[in-house]
Residue frames relative to the residue before (quaternion, step in Angstrom):
aa qw qx qy qz dx dy dz
V 1.0000 0.0000 0.0000 0.0000 0.00 0.00 0.00
L 0.1225 -0.7664 0.6299 0.0299 3.49 -1.03 1.02
V 0.0959 -0.7881 0.6065 0.0434 3.57 -0.72 1.07
L 0.2180 -0.7568 0.6073 0.1046 3.56 -0.89 1.01
V 0.0928 -0.7790 0.6196 0.0275 3.54 -0.85 1.07
G 0.5053 0.6184 -0.4804 0.3626 3.58 -0.87 0.88
Q 0.3791 -0.6797 0.5608 0.2824 3.52 -1.33 -0.06
W 0.6116 -0.5895 0.4066 0.3362 3.42 -1.22 0.66
G 0.8638 0.0700 -0.0920 0.4903 3.61 -0.71 1.02
L 0.6460 0.5230 -0.3281 0.4489 3.61 1.17 -0.04
G 0.8018 -0.1507 0.1040 0.5689 3.58 1.08 0.27
P 0.6822 -0.4860 0.3545 0.4156 3.59 -1.28 0.15
A 0.4200 -0.6383 0.5860 0.2699 3.48 -1.32 0.52
I 0.2585 -0.7586 0.5848 0.1255 3.48 -0.95 0.94
A 0.2301 -0.7672 0.5812 0.1437 3.66 -0.70 1.03
S 0.0843 0.7662 -0.6353 0.0468 3.45 -1.08 0.84
T 0.2759 -0.7300 0.5957 0.1900 3.51 -1.20 0.54
P 0.5127 -0.6498 0.4635 0.3163 3.57 -0.99 0.88
G 0.2645 0.7409 -0.5922 0.1742 3.52 -1.19 0.65
I 0.5845 -0.5303 0.4660 0.4000 3.54 -1.34 0.35
V 0.3165 -0.7502 0.5642 0.1370 3.48 -1.02 1.11
S 0.8039 -0.1479 0.1376 0.5594 3.55 0.94 -0.93
V 0.1261 -0.7457 0.6410 0.1307 3.52 -1.39 0.29
A 0.0029 0.7954 -0.6058 0.0206 3.46 -1.19 0.71
P 0.4766 -0.2825 -0.8181 0.1540 1.53 -1.48 1.96
T 0.5495 -0.6156 0.4665 0.3186 3.57 -1.38 0.12
G 0.8012 0.1159 -0.0803 0.5815 3.57 1.32 0.06
A 0.0446 -0.7657 0.6414 0.0148 3.51 -1.37 0.29
T 0.5989 -0.5299 0.4174 0.4316 3.53 -1.22 -0.05
T 0.6719 -0.5260 0.3405 0.3949 3.54 -1.23 0.39
A 0.5645 0.6061 -0.3784 0.4133 3.65 1.25 -0.35
G 0.3646 -0.7408 0.4896 0.2805 3.56 1.18 -0.47
G 0.4266 0.6675 -0.5201 0.3192 3.53 -1.15 -0.35
G 0.6752 0.4313 -0.3543 0.4822 3.58 -1.19 0.20
T 0.4427 -0.6878 0.5248 0.2356 3.50 -1.37 0.27
I 0.1797 -0.7320 0.6451 0.1254 3.45 -1.22 0.78
T 0.2201 -0.7451 0.6165 0.1277 3.50 -1.21 0.78
I 0.1252 -0.7958 0.5924 0.0073 3.59 -0.74 1.07
T 0.0953 -0.7967 0.5958 0.0363 3.49 -0.73 1.11
D 0.0858 -0.8019 0.5895 -0.0451 3.59 -0.99 0.95
S 0.5841 -0.5614 0.4386 0.3890 3.57 -1.24 0.13
G 0.7930 -0.2499 0.1363 0.5386 3.60 1.17 -0.05
F 0.1645 -0.8240 0.5402 0.0476 3.55 -0.49 1.27
G 0.5436 -0.5958 0.4305 0.4051 3.51 1.18 -0.47
M 0.5846 -0.6115 0.4053 0.3466 3.59 -1.11 -0.20
I 0.6762 0.4409 -0.3285 0.4903 3.62 1.18 0.15
T 0.5497 -0.6452 0.3976 0.3515 3.59 -0.82 0.86
P 0.3099 -0.7666 0.5313 0.1844 3.64 -0.75 1.11
A 0.5224 -0.5573 0.5232 0.3779 3.55 -1.43 0.00
V 0.1531 -0.7781 0.6050 0.0712 3.52 -1.08 0.75
T 0.0160 0.7705 -0.6370 -0.0203 3.63 -1.04 0.76
I 0.1224 -0.7470 0.6475 0.0885 3.53 -1.20 0.56
G 0.8357 -0.0187 -0.0229 0.5483 3.59 -0.49 1.10
G 0.6927 -0.5032 0.2466 0.4542 3.48 1.23 0.74
T 0.6416 0.4986 -0.3248 0.4840 3.56 1.28 0.05
A 0.4879 -0.6957 0.4406 0.2894 3.56 -0.79 0.95
A 0.3427 -0.7043 0.5811 0.2212 3.53 -0.97 0.84
T 0.3381 -0.7546 0.5288 0.1911 3.57 -1.14 0.56
D 0.8106 0.2816 -0.1933 0.4756 3.60 -1.24 0.16
V 0.1641 0.8070 -0.5392 0.1765 3.51 0.93 0.99
V 0.0307 -0.7975 0.6009 -0.0439 3.49 -0.84 1.12
L 0.3018 -0.7159 0.6060 0.1707 3.56 -0.91 1.07
V 0.2302 -0.7983 0.5480 0.0973 3.54 -0.26 1.31
S 0.7574 -0.1073 0.1099 0.6346 3.58 1.11 -0.93
D 0.6562 -0.4841 0.3238 0.4798 3.60 -1.15 0.02
T 0.7420 0.3740 -0.2439 0.5001 3.71 1.20 -0.08
T 0.7510 0.3279 -0.2184 0.5298 3.57 1.21 0.02
V 0.0249 -0.7675 0.6402 0.0200 3.51 -1.10 0.87
T 0.0943 -0.7633 0.6220 0.1469 3.60 -1.06 0.48
A 0.0062 -0.7948 0.6060 -0.0318 3.50 -1.23 0.45
T 0.5063 -0.6182 0.5048 0.3265 3.57 -1.30 0.50
I 0.4457 -0.7061 0.4910 0.2484 3.58 -0.82 1.06
P 0.3185 -0.7296 0.5617 0.2254 3.69 -0.78 1.00
A 0.6256 -0.4865 0.4541 0.4071 3.55 -1.41 0.24
G 0.0149 0.8078 -0.5886 0.0275 3.61 -1.14 0.57
S 0.5761 -0.5616 0.4830 0.3455 3.51 -1.44 0.06
P 0.6255 -0.5509 0.3947 0.3867 3.55 -1.15 0.66
G 0.6746 0.4806 -0.3880 0.4042 3.57 -1.09 0.69
L 0.7178 -0.4597 0.3450 0.3930 3.51 -1.43 -0.10
A 0.0794 -0.7928 0.6042 0.0125 3.58 -1.02 0.82
D 0.4990 -0.6273 0.5264 0.2838 3.52 -1.30 0.65
V 0.1846 -0.7086 0.6598 0.1685 3.64 -1.06 0.61
V 0.0284 -0.8020 0.5951 -0.0423 3.55 -0.76 1.18
V 0.0690 -0.7736 0.6298 0.0133 3.51 -0.91 1.00
T 0.1145 -0.7897 0.6024 0.0165 3.54 -0.73 1.19
P 0.2840 -0.7519 0.5732 0.1593 3.61 -0.39 1.26
D 0.6366 -0.5454 0.3966 0.3742 3.61 -1.19 0.61
G 0.8432 0.1041 -0.0840 0.5207 3.53 -0.50 1.09
G 0.6696 0.5305 -0.2770 0.4399 3.52 1.30 -0.04
S 0.6056 -0.5307 0.4365 0.4014 3.55 -1.27 -0.09
P 0.5586 -0.6160 0.4280 0.3540 3.59 -1.13 0.76
L 0.2226 -0.7386 0.6234 0.1278 3.49 -1.14 0.79
A 0.0289 -0.8573 0.5140 -0.0064 3.62 -0.55 0.98
L 0.1841 -0.7152 0.6635 0.1200 3.51 -1.26 0.74
R 0.2815 -0.8100 0.4997 0.1220 3.52 -0.06 1.41
S 0.8558 -0.0152 -0.0596 0.5136 3.51 -0.90 1.07
G 0.3198 0.8123 -0.4215 0.2455 3.50 1.25 0.78
F 0.7414 0.2654 -0.1596 0.5953 3.57 1.40 -0.08
E 0.1475 -0.8060 0.5669 0.0847 3.54 -1.10 0.75
Y 0.2538 -0.7304 0.6168 0.1472 3.57 -0.86 1.02
R 0.1216 -0.7792 0.6131 0.0472 3.51 -1.03 0.95
S 0.5333 -0.6261 0.4575 0.3380 3.62 -1.07 0.78
């Protein structure tokens, strides 16, 4: 998906591709809990689904069109993908973007 940002005739269009920009924190214990904040170039206006390491996060809140928070699910030690799936959209992934620690 290619998104063009700009106005006709008033300057250059800037091409950007959607994707997760950052997550905070970048890790937690395998027990989960706590809140993760995920920032993106644009989630839309409907709360997306969030998974970490393939497990659904709970209490997902759309803070703004660029920020989502969620409760971190329990997971296995090691690196995990963070995946946000906007309503009706394609999944956006940050590969190995989160680390579970024992």
